[in-house]
N, CA, C and O atoms as a GROMACS GRO file, in nm:
protein
  544
    1MET      N    1  -8.332   2.330  -4.347
    1MET     CA    2  -8.398   2.208  -4.300
    1MET      C    3  -8.296   2.124  -4.222
    1MET      O    4  -8.181   2.108  -4.265
    2SER      N    5  -8.337   2.072  -4.111
    2SER     CA    6  -8.250   1.988  -4.028
    2SER      C    7  -8.242   1.847  -4.084
    2SER      O    8  -8.335   1.797  -4.149
    3THR      N    9  -8.131   1.786  -4.057
    3THR     CA   10  -8.110   1.647  -4.099
    3THR      C   11  -8.158   1.553  -3.990
    3THR      O   12  -8.182   1.596  -3.877
    4PRO      N   13  -8.172   1.424  -4.020
    4PRO     CA   14  -8.207   1.329  -3.914
    4PRO      C   15  -8.099   1.323  -3.806
    4PRO      O   16  -8.129   1.296  -3.690
    5HIS      N   17  -7.973   1.347  -3.844
    5HIS     CA   18  -7.864   1.350  -3.746
    5HIS      C   19  -7.888   1.462  -3.644
    5HIS      O   20  -7.875   1.441  -3.523
    6GLU      N   21  -7.924   1.580  -3.693
    6GLU     CA   22  -7.951   1.693  -3.604
    6GLU      C   23  -8.073   1.667  -3.516
    6GLU      O   24  -8.074   1.704  -3.399
    7ALA      N   25  -8.174   1.604  -3.572
    7ALA     CA   26  -8.294   1.570  -3.493
    7ALA      C   27  -8.258   1.472  -3.381
    7ALA      O   28  -8.306   1.487  -3.269
    8PHE      N   29  -8.173   1.374  -3.410
    8PHE     CA   30  -8.132   1.280  -3.306
    8PHE      C   31  -8.047   1.350  -3.200
    8PHE      O   32  -8.063   1.323  -3.081
    9ASP      N   33  -7.960   1.440  -3.241
    9ASP     CA   34  -7.879   1.514  -3.144
    9ASP      C   35  -7.967   1.597  -3.049
    9ASP      O   36  -7.940   1.604  -2.930
   10ARG      N   37  -8.072   1.658  -3.102
   10ARG     CA   38  -8.165   1.733  -3.016
   10ARG      C   39  -8.238   1.639  -2.920
   10ARG      O   40  -8.258   1.673  -2.804
   11LEU      N   41  -8.276   1.522  -2.968
   11LEU     CA   42  -8.342   1.423  -2.883
   11LEU      C   43  -8.248   1.380  -2.771
   11LEU      O   44  -8.288   1.373  -2.655
   12ARG      N   45  -8.124   1.350  -2.805
   12ARG     CA   46  -8.024   1.311  -2.704
   12ARG      C   47  -8.009   1.417  -2.596
   12ARG      O   48  -8.005   1.384  -2.478
   13ARG      N   49  -8.002   1.543  -2.635
   13ARG     CA   50  -7.988   1.650  -2.536
   13ARG      C   51  -8.108   1.655  -2.442
   13ARG      O   52  -8.092   1.685  -2.324
   14GLN      N   53  -8.226   1.627  -2.492
   14GLN     CA   54  -8.346   1.629  -2.409
   14GLN      C   55  -8.343   1.520  -2.302
   14GLN      O   56  -8.398   1.540  -2.194
   15TRP      N   57  -8.280   1.407  -2.329
   15TRP     CA   58  -8.274   1.298  -2.232
   15TRP      C   59  -8.203   1.340  -2.104
   15TRP      O   60  -8.225   1.280  -1.999
   16PHE      N   61  -8.119   1.442  -2.111
   16PHE     CA   62  -8.037   1.480  -1.997
   16PHE      C   63  -8.090   1.602  -1.922
   16PHE      O   64  -8.023   1.652  -1.832
   17LEU      N   65  -8.207   1.650  -1.957
   17LEU     CA   66  -8.264   1.766  -1.888
   17LEU      C   67  -8.346   1.718  -1.769
   17LEU      O   68  -8.465   1.689  -1.783
   18SER      N   69  -8.283   1.709  -1.654
   18SER     CA   70  -8.352   1.654  -1.537
   18SER      C   71  -8.446   1.754  -1.472
   18SER      O   72  -8.537   1.713  -1.400
   19ASP      N   73  -8.428   1.884  -1.496
   19ASP     CA   74  -8.513   1.981  -1.430
   19ASP      C   75  -8.617   2.042  -1.524
   19ASP      O   76  -8.682   2.141  -1.490
   20GLY      N   77  -8.633   1.985  -1.641
   20GLY     CA   78  -8.732   2.035  -1.736
   20GLY      C   79  -8.822   1.923  -1.783
   20GLY      O   80  -8.815   1.812  -1.732
   21PRO      N   81  -8.906   1.953  -1.880
   21PRO     CA   82  -8.993   1.848  -1.932
   21PRO      C   83  -8.910   1.737  -1.996
   21PRO      O   84  -8.799   1.761  -2.044
   22ALA      N   85  -8.964   1.618  -1.997
   22ALA     CA   86  -8.891   1.504  -2.053
   22ALA      C   87  -8.856   1.529  -2.199
   22ALA      O   88  -8.746   1.496  -2.243
   23LEU      N   89  -8.946   1.585  -2.272
   23LEU     CA   90  -8.924   1.609  -2.414
   23LEU      C   91  -8.986   1.741  -2.457
   23LEU      O   92  -9.092   1.779  -2.409
   24ASP      N   93  -8.919   1.808  -2.546
   24ASP     CA   94  -8.974   1.928  -2.607
   24ASP      C   95  -9.069   1.884  -2.716
   24ASP      O   96  -9.026   1.818  -2.811
   25PRO      N   97  -9.196   1.917  -2.706
   25PRO     CA   98  -9.292   1.875  -2.809
   25PRO      C   99  -9.253   1.917  -2.950
   25PRO      O  100  -9.290   1.852  -3.048
   26GLU      N  101  -9.178   2.027  -2.960
   26GLU     CA  102  -9.139   2.077  -3.092
   26GLU      C  103  -9.037   1.988  -3.162
   26GLU      O  104  -9.008   2.010  -3.280
   27LEU      N  105  -8.984   1.888  -3.093
   27LEU     CA  106  -8.894   1.793  -3.158
   27LEU      C  107  -8.968   1.701  -3.254
   27LEU      O  108  -8.907   1.639  -3.341
   28PHE      N  109  -9.100   1.694  -3.239
   28PHE     CA  110  -9.180   1.594  -3.311
   28PHE      C  111  -9.284   1.660  -3.401
   28PHE      O  112  -9.336   1.768  -3.370
   29THR      N  113  -9.313   1.594  -3.512
   29THR     CA  114  -9.422   1.640  -3.598
   29THR      C  115  -9.554   1.613  -3.525
   29THR      O  116  -9.560   1.528  -3.436
   30GLU      N  117  -9.656   1.684  -3.563
   30GLU     CA  118  -9.788   1.665  -3.502
   30GLU      C  119  -9.836   1.520  -3.516
   30GLU      O  120  -9.901   1.466  -3.427
   31ASP      N  121  -9.803   1.458  -3.631
   31ASP     CA  122  -9.850   1.322  -3.659
   31ASP      C  123  -9.743   1.215  -3.636
   31ASP      O  124  -9.747   1.109  -3.699
   32VAL      N  125  -9.647   1.242  -3.547
   32VAL     CA  126  -9.539   1.148  -3.521
   32VAL      C  127  -9.594   1.009  -3.485
   32VAL      O  128  -9.700   0.996  -3.423
   33VAL      N  129  -9.521   0.909  -3.528
   33VAL     CA  130  -9.549   0.770  -3.488
   33VAL      C  131  -9.426   0.720  -3.416
   33VAL      O  132  -9.314   0.729  -3.467
   34VAL      N  133  -9.447   0.666  -3.296
   34VAL     CA  134  -9.338   0.610  -3.217
   34VAL      C  135  -9.370   0.463  -3.194
   34VAL      O  136  -9.477   0.428  -3.146
   35GLU      N  137  -9.275   0.379  -3.231
   35GLU     CA  138  -9.294   0.234  -3.216
   35GLU      C  139  -9.186   0.177  -3.126
   35GLU      O  140  -9.069   0.215  -3.133
   36MET      N  141  -9.228   0.083  -3.041
   36MET     CA  142  -9.137   0.012  -2.952
   36MET      C  143  -9.169  -0.136  -2.966
   36MET      O  144  -9.241  -0.192  -2.883
   37PRO      N  145  -9.114  -0.202  -3.070
   37PRO     CA  146  -9.152  -0.340  -3.100
   37PRO      C  147  -9.130  -0.438  -2.986
   37PRO      O  148  -9.199  -0.540  -2.979
   38PHE      N  149  -9.034  -0.412  -2.898
   38PHE     CA  150  -9.006  -0.504  -2.788
   38PHE      C  151  -9.056  -0.450  -2.655
   38PHE      O  152  -8.995  -0.474  -2.551
   39ALA      N  153  -9.165  -0.376  -2.658
   39ALA     CA  154  -9.220  -0.319  -2.535
   39ALA      C  155  -9.256  -0.430  -2.436
   39ALA      O  156  -9.296  -0.540  -2.474
   40ALA      N  157  -9.240  -0.398  -2.310
   40ALA     CA  158  -9.274  -0.492  -2.203
   40ALA      C  159  -9.424  -0.521  -2.207
   40ALA      O  160  -9.503  -0.437  -2.250
   41PRO      N  161  -9.463  -0.638  -2.161
   41PRO     CA  162  -9.607  -0.671  -2.157
   41PRO      C  163  -9.685  -0.563  -2.081
   41PRO      O  164  -9.643  -0.515  -1.976
   42GLY      N  165  -9.799  -0.527  -2.137
   42GLY     CA  166  -9.883  -0.426  -2.077
   42GLY      C  167  -9.847  -0.284  -2.117
   42GLY      O  168  -9.918  -0.190  -2.081
   43ARG      N  169  -9.739  -0.267  -2.189
   43ARG     CA  170  -9.696  -0.135  -2.235
   43ARG      C  171  -9.730  -0.122  -2.384
   43ARG      O  172  -9.727  -0.221  -2.456
   44PRO      N  173  -9.761  -0.002  -2.429
   44PRO     CA  174  -9.793   0.013  -2.572
   44PRO      C  175  -9.670  -0.010  -2.659
   44PRO      O  176  -9.558   0.022  -2.620
   45ASP      N  177  -9.694  -0.065  -2.778
   45ASP     CA  178  -9.582  -0.082  -2.871
   45ASP      C  179  -9.591   0.018  -2.987
   45ASP      O  180  -9.504   0.021  -3.074
   46ARG      N  181  -9.696   0.100  -2.988
   46ARG     CA  182  -9.712   0.203  -3.091
   46ARG      C  183  -9.794   0.318  -3.034
   46ARG      O  184  -9.898   0.297  -2.971
   47ILE      N  185  -9.744   0.438  -3.056
   47ILE     CA  186  -9.815   0.558  -3.012
   47ILE      C  187  -9.820   0.652  -3.131
   47ILE      O  188  -9.719   0.676  -3.197
   48GLU      N  189  -9.938   0.706  -3.157
   48GLU     CA  190  -9.956   0.797  -3.270
   48GLU      C  191  -9.992   0.935  -3.220
   48GLU      O  192 -10.081   0.951  -3.136
   49GLY      N  193  -9.924   1.035  -3.273
   49GLY     CA  194  -9.953   1.174  -3.241
   49GLY      C  195  -9.860   1.232  -3.137
   49GLY      O  196  -9.822   1.166  -3.040
   50ARG      N  197  -9.823   1.358  -3.160
   50ARG     CA  198  -9.729   1.427  -3.071
   50ARG      C  199  -9.782   1.437  -2.929
   50ARG      O  200  -9.710   1.403  -2.835
   51ALA      N  201  -9.904   1.481  -2.910
   51ALA     CA  202  -9.957   1.499  -2.774
   51ALA      C  203  -9.960   1.367  -2.698
   51ALA      O  204  -9.923   1.362  -2.581
   52ALA      N  205 -10.002   1.261  -2.764
   52ALA     CA  206 -10.008   1.129  -2.699
   52ALA      C  207  -9.869   1.080  -2.662
   52ALA      O  208  -9.849   1.027  -2.553
   53PHE      N  209  -9.773   1.098  -2.751
   53PHE     CA  210  -9.639   1.050  -2.721
   53PHE      C  211  -9.573   1.132  -2.611
   53PHE      O  212  -9.512   1.075  -2.521
   54VAL      N  213  -9.583   1.263  -2.616
   54VAL     CA  214  -9.520   1.346  -2.515
   54VAL      C  215  -9.580   1.315  -2.377
   54VAL      O  216  -9.507   1.307  -2.279
   55ALA      N  217  -9.712   1.298  -2.369
   55ALA     CA  218  -9.775   1.262  -2.241
   55ALA      C  219  -9.723   1.128  -2.191
   55ALA      O  220  -9.692   1.113  -2.073
   56PHE      N  221  -9.714   1.030  -2.281
   56PHE     CA  222  -9.661   0.898  -2.245
   56PHE      C  223  -9.517   0.908  -2.196
   56PHE      O  224  -9.482   0.851  -2.093
   57ALA      N  225  -9.434   0.980  -2.270
   57ALA     CA  226  -9.292   0.992  -2.236
   57ALA      C  227  -9.272   1.065  -2.104
   57ALA      O  228  -9.188   1.025  -2.023
   58GLU      N  229  -9.347   1.171  -2.081
   58GLU     CA  230  -9.332   1.246  -1.957
   58GLU      C  231  -9.376   1.163  -1.836
   58GLU      O  232  -9.311   1.166  -1.732
   59ALA      N  233  -9.485   1.089  -1.850
   59ALA     CA  234  -9.530   1.002  -1.740
   59ALA      C  235  -9.428   0.892  -1.713
   59ALA      O  236  -9.399   0.860  -1.598
   60GLY      N  237  -9.373   0.835  -1.820
   60GLY     CA  238  -9.273   0.731  -1.804
   60GLY      C  239  -9.147   0.784  -1.740
   60GLY      O  240  -9.088   0.718  -1.654
   61ARG      N  241  -9.105   0.901  -1.780
   61ARG     CA  242  -8.983   0.961  -1.724
   61ARG      C  243  -9.001   0.992  -1.576
   61ARG      O  244  -8.910   0.972  -1.497
   62ALA      N  245  -9.119   1.042  -1.539
   62ALA     CA  246  -9.145   1.076  -1.399
   62ALA      C  247  -9.145   0.951  -1.312
   62ALA      O  248  -9.106   0.957  -1.195
   63ALA      N  249  -9.188   0.838  -1.367
   63ALA     CA  250  -9.196   0.714  -1.289
   63ALA      C  251  -9.064   0.636  -1.289
   63ALA      O  252  -9.047   0.545  -1.208
   64LEU      N  253  -8.972   0.671  -1.377
   64LEU     CA  254  -8.847   0.597  -1.389
   64LEU      C  255  -8.743   0.653  -1.292
   64LEU      O  256  -8.706   0.770  -1.303
   65PRO      N  257  -8.696   0.572  -1.198
   65PRO     CA  258  -8.599   0.624  -1.100
   65PRO      C  259  -8.456   0.623  -1.154
   65PRO      O  260  -8.366   0.563  -1.095
   66VAL      N  261  -8.437   0.691  -1.267
   66VAL     CA  262  -8.305   0.693  -1.331
   66VAL      C  263  -8.270   0.835  -1.372
   66VAL      O  264  -8.354   0.909  -1.423
   67ARG      N  265  -8.147   0.873  -1.347
   67ARG     CA  266  -8.092   0.998  -1.398
   67ARG      C  267  -7.995   0.958  -1.510
   67ARG      O  268  -7.895   0.892  -1.483
   68PHE      N  269  -8.024   0.997  -1.631
   68PHE     CA  270  -7.938   0.960  -1.742
   68PHE      C  271  -7.808   1.039  -1.737
   68PHE      O  272  -7.809   1.162  -1.725
   69ASP      N  273  -7.696   0.968  -1.747
   69ASP     CA  274  -7.564   1.028  -1.738
   69ASP      C  275  -7.493   1.032  -1.872
   69ASP      O  276  -7.409   1.120  -1.896
   70ARG      N  277  -7.526   0.939  -1.959
   70ARG     CA  278  -7.450   0.931  -2.084
   70ARG      C  279  -7.532   0.863  -2.194
   70ARG      O  280  -7.622   0.783  -2.169
   71CYS      N  281  -7.496   0.898  -2.314
   71CYS     CA  282  -7.549   0.832  -2.434
   71CYS      C  283  -7.433   0.821  -2.531
   71CYS      O  284  -7.391   0.919  -2.592
   72GLN      N  285  -7.384   0.701  -2.544
   72GLN     CA  286  -7.271   0.677  -2.634
   72GLN      C  287  -7.323   0.620  -2.765
   72GLN      O  288  -7.376   0.509  -2.769
   73VAL      N  289  -7.308   0.696  -2.871
   73VAL     CA  290  -7.347   0.649  -3.003
   73VAL      C  291  -7.236   0.558  -3.054
   73VAL      O  292  -7.120   0.599  -3.063
   74THR      N  293  -7.271   0.434  -3.087
   74THR     CA  294  -7.171   0.338  -3.133
   74THR      C  295  -7.169   0.325  -3.285
   74THR      O  296  -7.069   0.283  -3.343
   75ALA      N  297  -7.280   0.361  -3.350
   75ALA     CA  298  -7.284   0.357  -3.497
   75ALA      C  299  -7.405   0.436  -3.545
   75ALA      O  300  -7.510   0.438  -3.481
   76VAL      N  301  -7.388   0.500  -3.658
   76VAL     CA  302  -7.498   0.565  -3.729
   76VAL      C  303  -7.493   0.513  -3.872
   76VAL      O  304  -7.391   0.524  -3.939
   77HIS      N  305  -7.604   0.458  -3.916
   77HIS     CA  306  -7.612   0.400  -4.050
   77HIS      C  307  -7.702   0.487  -4.138
   77HIS      O  308  -7.817   0.515  -4.104
   78GLU      N  309  -7.648   0.526  -4.250
   78GLU     CA  310  -7.728   0.598  -4.350
   78GLU      C  311  -7.816   0.496  -4.422
   78GLU      O  312  -7.785   0.377  -4.426
   79THR      N  313  -7.925   0.544  -4.477
   79THR     CA  314  -8.013   0.457  -4.555
   79THR      C  315  -8.028   0.516  -4.695
   79THR      O  316  -7.975   0.624  -4.722
   80VAL      N  317  -8.098   0.447  -4.781
   80VAL     CA  318  -8.119   0.500  -4.916
   80VAL      C  319  -8.209   0.622  -4.913
   80VAL      O  320  -8.212   0.700  -5.008
   81ASP      N  321  -8.283   0.640  -4.805
   81ASP     CA  322  -8.368   0.757  -4.786
   81ASP      C  323  -8.289   0.859  -4.702
   81ASP      O  324  -8.255   0.830  -4.588
   82PRO      N  325  -8.260   0.977  -4.756
   82PRO     CA  326  -8.179   1.073  -4.682
   82PRO      C  327  -8.247   1.127  -4.556
   82PRO      O  328  -8.181   1.192  -4.474
   83ASP      N  329  -8.374   1.102  -4.538
   83ASP     CA  330  -8.446   1.147  -4.419
   83ASP      C  331  -8.447   1.043  -4.308
   83ASP      O  332  -8.505   1.066  -4.202
   84VAL      N  333  -8.382   0.929  -4.330
   84VAL     CA  334  -8.385   0.818  -4.234
   84VAL      C  335  -8.243   0.776  -4.198
   84VAL      O  336  -8.158   0.759  -4.285
   85ILE      N  337  -8.220   0.759  -4.067
   85ILE     CA  338  -8.095   0.701  -4.017
   85ILE      C  339  -8.128   0.590  -3.918
   85ILE      O  340  -8.237   0.587  -3.859
   86VAL      N  341  -8.033   0.500  -3.900
   86VAL     CA  342  -8.041   0.397  -3.798
   86VAL      C  343  -7.927   0.426  -3.701
   86VAL      O  344  -7.811   0.436  -3.741
   87VAL      N  345  -7.961   0.439  -3.573
   87VAL     CA  346  -7.863   0.477  -3.472
   87VAL      C  347  -7.851   0.365  -3.369
   87VAL      O  348  -7.950   0.320  -3.312
   88GLU      N  349  -7.728   0.322  -3.346
   88GLU     CA  350  -7.700   0.227  -3.237
   88GLU      C  351  -7.637   0.308  -3.125
   88GLU      O  352  -7.544   0.386  -3.147
   89TYR      N  353  -7.688   0.290  -3.004
   89TYR     CA  354  -7.635   0.367  -2.893
   89TYR      C  355  -7.654   0.292  -2.762
   89TYR      O  356  -7.733   0.199  -2.751
   90GLU      N  357  -7.578   0.336  -2.663
   90GLU     CA  358  -7.589   0.281  -2.528
   90GLU      C  359  -7.628   0.397  -2.437
   90GLU      O  360  -7.559   0.499  -2.431
   91LEU      N  361  -7.736   0.379  -2.366
   91LEU     CA  362  -7.785   0.481  -2.275
   91LEU      C  363  -7.753   0.435  -2.134
   91LEU      O  364  -7.789   0.324  -2.093
   92GLY      N  365  -7.685   0.520  -2.059
   92GLY     CA  366  -7.645   0.485  -1.923
   92GLY      C  367  -7.694   0.587  -1.823
   92GLY      O  368  -7.718   0.703  -1.856
   93GLY      N  369  -7.709   0.540  -1.701
   93GLY     CA  370  -7.755   0.631  -1.598
   93GLY      C  371  -7.735   0.574  -1.460
   93GLY      O  372  -7.678   0.466  -1.441
   94THR      N  373  -7.785   0.648  -1.365
   94THR     CA  374  -7.776   0.611  -1.225
   94THR      C  375  -7.917   0.589  -1.172
   94THR      O  376  -8.004   0.674  -1.187
   95VAL      N  377  -7.939   0.473  -1.110
   95VAL     CA  378  -8.067   0.446  -1.046
   95VAL      C  379  -8.071   0.532  -0.920
   95VAL      O  380  -7.990   0.513  -0.829
   96THR      N  381  -8.164   0.625  -0.916
   96THR     CA  382  -8.162   0.726  -0.809
   96THR      C  383  -8.197   0.668  -0.672
   96THR      O  384  -8.162   0.728  -0.571
   97THR      N  385  -8.263   0.555  -0.667
   97THR     CA  386  -8.299   0.497  -0.538
   97THR      C  387  -8.186   0.416  -0.475
   97THR      O  388  -8.188   0.390  -0.355
   98THR      N  389  -8.086   0.377  -0.557
   98THR     CA  390  -7.977   0.294  -0.505
   98THR      C  391  -7.839   0.351  -0.533
   98THR      O  392  -7.742   0.311  -0.468
   99GLY      N  393  -7.828   0.443  -0.627
   99GLY     CA  394  -7.697   0.494  -0.667
   99GLY      C  395  -7.625   0.402  -0.764
   99GLY      O  396  -7.513   0.432  -0.805
  100ARG      N  397  -7.687   0.291  -0.800
  100ARG     CA  398  -7.626   0.194  -0.891
  100ARG      C  399  -7.622   0.251  -1.032
  100ARG      O  400  -7.720   0.309  -1.080
  101GLN      N  401  -7.508   0.233  -1.099
  101GLN     CA  402  -7.498   0.274  -1.239
  101GLN      C  403  -7.523   0.155  -1.328
  101GLN      O  404  -7.481   0.043  -1.298
  102ALA      N  405  -7.591   0.178  -1.438
  102ALA     CA  406  -7.623   0.072  -1.532
  102ALA      C  407  -7.638   0.133  -1.671
  102ALA      O  408  -7.654   0.254  -1.686
  103SER      N  409  -7.632   0.046  -1.771
  103SER     CA  410  -7.652   0.092  -1.908
  103SER      C  411  -7.720  -0.018  -1.988
  103SER      O  412  -7.724  -0.135  -1.947
  104ALA      N  413  -7.774   0.021  -2.100
  104ALA     CA  414  -7.841  -0.076  -2.188
  104ALA      C  415  -7.824  -0.030  -2.332
  104ALA      O  416  -7.821   0.090  -2.360
  105PRO      N  417  -7.812  -0.127  -2.425
  105PRO     CA  418  -7.799  -0.091  -2.566
  105PRO      C  419  -7.937  -0.070  -2.630
  105PRO      O  420  -8.036  -0.131  -2.590
  106PHE      N  421  -7.939   0.016  -2.729
  106PHE     CA  422  -8.060   0.048  -2.803
  106PHE      C  423  -8.027   0.059  -2.951
  106PHE      O  424  -7.912   0.081  -2.989
  107VAL      N  425  -8.128   0.043  -3.033
  107VAL     CA  426  -8.120   0.074  -3.176
  107VAL      C  427  -8.243   0.157  -3.207
  107VAL      O  428  -8.355   0.120  -3.173
  108GLY      N  429  -8.222   0.270  -3.272
  108GLY     CA  430  -8.333   0.356  -3.311
  108GLY      C  431  -8.332   0.381  -3.460
  108GLY      O  432  -8.226   0.398  -3.521
  109VAL      N  433  -8.450   0.382  -3.517
  109VAL     CA  434  -8.467   0.418  -3.658
  109VAL      C  435  -8.544   0.549  -3.658
  109VAL      O  436  -8.657   0.555  -3.609
  110LEU      N  437  -8.483   0.653  -3.713
  110LEU     CA  438  -8.540   0.786  -3.707
  110LEU      C  439  -8.568   0.840  -3.847
  110LEU      O  440  -8.482   0.837  -3.934
  111ARG      N  441  -8.689   0.888  -3.865
  111ARG     CA  442  -8.727   0.958  -3.989
  111ARG      C  443  -8.756   1.103  -3.952
  111ARG      O  444  -8.837   1.130  -3.864
  112ALA      N  445  -8.689   1.195  -4.020
  112ALA     CA  446  -8.711   1.338  -3.997
  112ALA      C  447  -8.794   1.396  -4.112
  112ALA      O  448  -8.785   1.353  -4.227
  113ARG      N  449  -8.873   1.493  -4.075
  113ARG     CA  450  -8.950   1.568  -4.176
  113ARG      C  451  -8.958   1.713  -4.127
  113ARG      O  452  -8.998   1.739  -4.014
  114ASP      N  453  -8.918   1.804  -4.213
  114ASP     CA  454  -8.919   1.946  -4.179
  114ASP      C  455  -8.844   1.975  -4.049
  114ASP      O  456  -8.885   2.060  -3.970
  115GLY      N  457  -8.733   1.905  -4.028
  115GLY     CA  458  -8.650   1.928  -3.912
  115GLY      C  459  -8.698   1.865  -3.783
  115GLY      O  460  -8.638   1.886  -3.677
  116ARG      N  461  -8.806   1.789  -3.790
  116ARG     CA  462  -8.863   1.726  -3.671
  116ARG      C  463  -8.867   1.574  -3.689
  116ARG      O  464  -8.858   1.523  -3.800
  117ILE      N  465  -8.881   1.506  -3.578
  117ILE     CA  466  -8.893   1.360  -3.582
  117ILE      C  467  -9.036   1.324  -3.621
  117ILE      O  468  -9.131   1.360  -3.551
  118ALA      N  469  -9.049   1.252  -3.732
  118ALA     CA  470  -9.180   1.210  -3.780
  118ALA      C  471  -9.208   1.065  -3.747
  118ALA      O  472  -9.324   1.024  -3.735
  119HIS      N  473  -9.102   0.988  -3.731
  119HIS     CA  474  -9.117   0.846  -3.698
  119HIS      C  475  -8.995   0.803  -3.618
  119HIS      O  476  -8.881   0.830  -3.658
  120TRP      N  477  -9.018   0.736  -3.506
  120TRP     CA  478  -8.910   0.687  -3.422
  120TRP      C  479  -8.945   0.544  -3.383
  120TRP      O  480  -9.047   0.520  -3.319
  121ARG      N  481  -8.861   0.452  -3.422
  121ARG     CA  482  -8.878   0.311  -3.384
  121ARG      C  483  -8.758   0.274  -3.300
  121ARG      O  484  -8.644   0.282  -3.346
  122GLU      N  485  -8.784   0.235  -3.174
  122GLU     CA  486  -8.674   0.209  -3.082
  122GLU      C  487  -8.680   0.064  -3.034
  122GLU      O  488  -8.782   0.015  -2.984
  123TYR      N  489  -8.566  -0.002  -3.050
  123TYR     CA  490  -8.549  -0.139  -3.004
  123TYR      C  491  -8.467  -0.133  -2.876
  123TYR      O  492  -8.350  -0.094  -2.878
  124GLN      N  493  -8.528  -0.171  -2.764
  124GLN     CA  494  -8.464  -0.164  -2.634
  124GLN      C  495  -8.422  -0.302  -2.586
  124GLN      O  496  -8.487  -0.402  -2.618
  125HIS      N  497  -8.314  -0.307  -2.511
  125HIS     CA  498  -8.273  -0.431  -2.445
  125HIS      C  499  -8.349  -0.436  -2.312
  125HIS      O  500  -8.297  -0.398  -2.208
  126THR      N  501  -8.474  -0.482  -2.319
  126THR     CA  502  -8.562  -0.475  -2.202
  126THR      C  503  -8.511  -0.557  -2.084
  126THR      O  504  -8.537  -0.521  -1.970
  127LEU      N  505  -8.439  -0.667  -2.109
  127LEU     CA  506  -8.386  -0.747  -1.999
  127LEU      C  507  -8.280  -0.668  -1.921
  127LEU      O  508  -8.279  -0.670  -1.798
  128ALA      N  509  -8.192  -0.599  -1.993
  128ALA     CA  510  -8.089  -0.518  -1.926
  128ALA      C  511  -8.153  -0.406  -1.845
  128ALA      O  512  -8.107  -0.375  -1.735
  129ILE      N  513  -8.258  -0.346  -1.897
  129ILE     CA  514  -8.326  -0.240  -1.825
  129ILE      C  515  -8.394  -0.296  -1.700
  129ILE      O  516  -8.383  -0.238  -1.592
  130ALA      N  517  -8.462  -0.410  -1.714
  130ALA     CA  518  -8.529  -0.472  -1.598
  130ALA      C  519  -8.429  -0.512  -1.491
  130ALA      O  520  -8.455  -0.494  -1.372
  131GLN      N  521  -8.314  -0.565  -1.532
  131GLN     CA  522  -8.213  -0.604  -1.435
  131GLN      C  523  -8.156  -0.484  -1.360
  131GLN      O  524  -8.132  -0.491  -1.240
  132ALA      N  525  -8.136  -0.375  -1.431
  132ALA     CA  526  -8.084  -0.254  -1.367
  132ALA      C  527  -8.184  -0.200  -1.264
  132ALA      O  528  -8.146  -0.156  -1.156
  133LEU      N  529  -8.312  -0.204  -1.300
  133LEU     CA  530  -8.413  -0.151  -1.210
  133LEU      C  531  -8.450  -0.247  -1.098
  133LEU      O  532  -8.499  -0.203  -0.994
  134SER      N  533  -8.428  -0.377  -1.117
  134SER     CA  534  -8.468  -0.474  -1.014
  134SER      C  535  -8.384  -0.458  -0.888
  134SER      O  536  -8.427  -0.497  -0.780
  135ALA      N  537  -8.268  -0.401  -0.900
  135ALA     CA  538  -8.184  -0.378  -0.782
  135ALA      C  539  -8.231  -0.253  -0.707
  135ALA      O  540  -8.181  -0.223  -0.598
  136ALA      N  541  -8.326  -0.181  -0.766
  136ALA     CA  542  -8.372  -0.054  -0.705
  136ALA      C  543  -8.455  -0.076  -0.582
  136ALA      O  544  -8.500   0.020  -0.520
   0.00000   0.00000   0.00000
C-alpha cells in the first residue's frame, strides 16, 4: 500500500508532464473529493468524483498559459491519521505567452486510501497567481 507521501510524489510528477494528460485518473479514488476553499469567484470550491475532477483539471490545465518548472516542498507535516499529510510547497513556472517566470505558495491536505488520493484540499495564493497571469 502506498503512503500519502508517495501519492503526493506521483501527483507532483504529473504536474510536469506537458505532452500528456494533466492528471492520471488512476492517482485518484473513484469517489475522490477535491476542495479549493479559496477558489476564485465563479470557480468551484468542491468537486466530487474522479471523472468530474479529472475533466475539470484537464480543462483548467489546457486554458492555463503556464509550463510548470518546479515544485519546491518546504514542509510536510504528519498528522495523527497515518493516511493524511499536510504539504507546504511552492509551485513555479513560466507564463508561456510572455516568458515571465513566477511562483506561488500552496498548502495541500492529502488523504490517501489504497495508494490513491481520496481527498485533496488545496489552499492557493490566488493573488500571486492572478498577478503572475495578469502580465500575460
